[in-house]
C-alpha positions in Angstrom: 19.3 82.2 73.2 17.9 83.1 76.6 18.9 86.1 78.7 16.7 85.4 81.7 17.4 82.6 84.2 13.9 81.2 84.9 15.1 79.2 87.9 16.3 82.5 89.5 13.0 84.1 88.5 11.2 81.3 90.4 9.0 80.2 87.5 6.7 77.3 88.3 4.3 75.3 86.1 0.8 76.7 86.0 1.8 80.2 86.8 0.4 83.1 84.7 3.3 84.9 83.1 3.7 88.0 80.8 6.5 88.4 78.2 6.2 92.1 77.6 7.7 93.1 74.3 8.2 89.4 73.3 9.5 90.1 69.8 10.1 86.7 68.1 9.2 84.9 71.3 12.4 83.3 72.7 11.5 83.8 76.4 7.8 83.1 75.9 8.6 79.8 74.3 10.8 78.7 77.2 8.2 79.7 79.7 5.6 77.7 77.8 7.9 74.8 77.6 8.2 74.9 81.4 4.5 74.6 81.8 3.5 78.2 82.5 0.4 80.0 81.2 2.0 82.5 78.9 0.8 85.8 77.4 3.2 87.0 74.7 2.7 90.8 74.4 4.0 93.1 71.6 3.0 96.0 69.4 4.2 94.2 66.3 1.3 92.2 64.8 3.6 90.3 62.4 5.9 89.2 65.1 2.9 88.0 67.2 1.5 86.0 64.3 4.8 84.1 64.1 4.9 83.6 67.9 1.3 82.2 67.8 2.2 79.8 65.0 5.2 78.4 67.0 3.0 78.1 70.1 0.7 75.9 68.1 3.6 73.8 66.7 5.0 73.3 70.2 1.7 72.0 71.5 1.2 69.7 68.5 4.7 68.2 68.9 4.3 67.5 72.6 6.9 70.0 73.7 4.8 71.5 76.5 3.3 69.9 79.6 -0.4 69.1 79.7 -2.5 72.0 80.9 0.0 74.7 79.9 -1.6 77.5 77.8 -0.1 80.3 75.6 -1.6 83.2 73.8 -0.7 86.5 72.2 -1.8 90.1 72.8 -1.1 93.2 70.7 -1.0 96.6 72.5 0.9 99.4 74.0 3.5 99.0 76.8 2.4 102.3 78.2 -1.2 101.1 78.8 -1.1 97.3 79.3 -4.6 95.7 78.7 -4.4 93.6 81.8 -5.9 93.8 85.3 -3.9 94.8 88.3 -1.9 92.0 89.8 -2.8 89.6 87.0 0.5 87.9 86.6 2.7 85.8 88.8 5.9 86.5 86.8 6.8 89.3 84.3 9.6 89.4 81.8 10.6 92.6 79.9 13.7 91.7 77.9 15.6 94.4 75.9 12.6 96.7 75.8 13.0 99.7 78.0 16.0 101.1 76.1 13.5 101.7 73.2 10.7 103.4 75.2 10.7 107.2 75.6 8.4 107.1 78.6 10.2 104.4 80.4 8.9 105.3 83.8 5.3 104.8 82.6 6.2 101.4 81.1 7.9 100.4 84.4 4.8 101.5 86.4 2.6 99.4 84.1 4.9 96.3 84.6 4.7 96.8 88.3 0.9 97.2 88.2 0.1 93.9 86.5 2.5 91.9 88.7 0.9 90.4 91.8 2.2 91.1 95.3 4.9 88.5 96.0 5.5 88.0 92.3 8.8 88.4 90.5 10.1 90.2 87.5 13.1 90.1 85.2 14.1 93.2 83.3 17.0 93.1 80.8 18.6 96.0 79.0 21.9 96.5 77.1 24.7 96.9 79.6 26.4 100.3 79.9 30.0 99.5 78.8 29.3 97.4 75.7 26.5 99.7 74.7 28.7 102.9 75.0 31.4 101.2 72.8 28.8 100.4 70.2 27.4 104.0 70.2 31.0 105.4 69.9 31.9 103.1 67.0 28.7 103.6 64.9 26.0 106.2 64.7 23.9 103.8 62.6 23.8 101.2 65.5 21.3 103.2 67.4 20.1 106.0 65.1 17.3 104.0 63.5 13.5 104.1 63.8 12.6 102.2 67.0 16.3 101.9 68.0 18.0 102.4 71.3 17.4 105.9 72.7 19.2 105.6 76.0 22.0 103.8 77.8 21.2 102.8 81.4 23.7 102.5 84.2 23.0 99.8 86.7 22.1 102.3 89.4 19.9 104.4 87.2 17.7 101.5 86.2 17.5 100.0 89.7 16.4 103.4 91.0 13.7 103.7 88.4 12.4 100.2 89.1 12.4 100.9 92.9 10.4 104.1 92.3 7.6 101.8 91.0 7.6 99.9 94.4 9.7 97.0 93.2 12.4 95.4 95.3 15.7 94.7 93.6 16.8 91.2 94.5 19.8 90.7 92.2 21.7 91.5 89.0 23.3 89.2 86.4 25.1 89.8 83.1 24.7 87.7 80.0 26.0 87.2 76.4 29.6 88.1 77.0 30.5 86.6 73.6 28.0 88.9 71.8 29.6 92.2 72.9 32.8 91.8 70.8 30.6 90.6 67.9 28.6 93.9 68.0 31.8 95.9 68.4 33.1 94.3 65.3 29.9 94.9 63.4 29.9 98.6 64.5 33.5 99.0 63.4 33.0 97.6 59.9 29.4 98.7 59.4 26.3 97.4 61.1 24.8 96.3 57.8 28.0 94.5 56.6 26.9 91.0 57.4 29.0 89.8 54.4 32.3 91.0 56.0 34.6 87.9 56.4 35.3 88.6 60.1 31.6 89.3 60.9 30.6 86.0 59.1 33.2 84.0 60.9 32.3 85.4 64.4 28.6 84.9 63.6 29.3 81.2 62.8 30.9 80.8 66.2 27.8 82.3 67.9 25.6 79.9 65.8 27.7 77.0 66.9 27.3 78.1 70.5 23.5 78.5 70.2 23.1 75.2 68.5 25.4 73.6 71.1 27.8 72.1 68.4 29.9 69.4 70.0 33.3 70.6 71.1 32.7 74.2 70.2 29.9 74.4 72.8 32.1 73.5 75.7 34.7 76.1 74.6 32.2 78.9 74.0 30.3 78.2 77.2 33.5 78.5 79.2 34.5 81.7 77.4 31.1 83.2 78.0 31.1 82.4 81.7 34.4 84.2 81.9 33.3 87.2 79.9 29.8 87.8 81.3 30.9 89.6 84.5 33.2 91.8 82.5 31.6 92.6 79.1 28.2 90.7 79.2 26.1 92.4 76.5 23.0 92.4 78.6 22.3 93.4 82.2 19.6 91.3 83.9 17.8 92.7 86.9 15.7 90.5 89.1 12.9 92.1 91.1 10.1 91.3 93.5 6.8 93.1 94.2 6.3 93.3 98.0 2.9 92.7 99.6 0.9 95.8 100.4 2.0 95.7 104.1 5.6 94.9 103.2 7.6 98.0 102.1 10.1 97.5 99.3 13.7 97.0 100.4 16.0 100.0 99.7 
């Protein structure tokens, strides 16, 4: 399940890319599959071990173009262990809502992106997230959980303050917002609830592209994304030194 549109990001084979806060690796795997040289970065060593294992399996099974490379790196988002302007593309998906010092993390993302490079930042969208917080304290009140809800304007302003140019916004996972509202209403740990189980199966059918169901769910998601898409996706560009960021 991808949140970032890599065509819109401008990703090309051979480019060096960073997936900051990669988690289980969904975006890192897709960038590797497209022929990029990928660094999957996270603070969770166990997650990274799983990502590295899948990188190896992808290469063994011929799922990646010749010459593509992928590796992992453990560290802190507030002090990225990379050189200035090291990456052509940067992805930070569903990360900043967890980080107390988000301005520092944003500055680090901008620092490691080369001039002319592009970035995709995704966070939970304001409306679906507010509903979840209202329905359930447990949804966000957990160690490492969500500590803030961004508005579109707030996050764009913070990213621009790091010298980035905002080039566009999209919304994704419209089918997932009602699922999380349902979970919050019945209890976020109640995966055994009949309605939760049934809705989850629909999402699995969609992700696995089950015949018939996939066409229906894809159409529903396209209709829902502009209204209640669970994730907001911001696309950004780092101007060259003599090219001021657009305001």
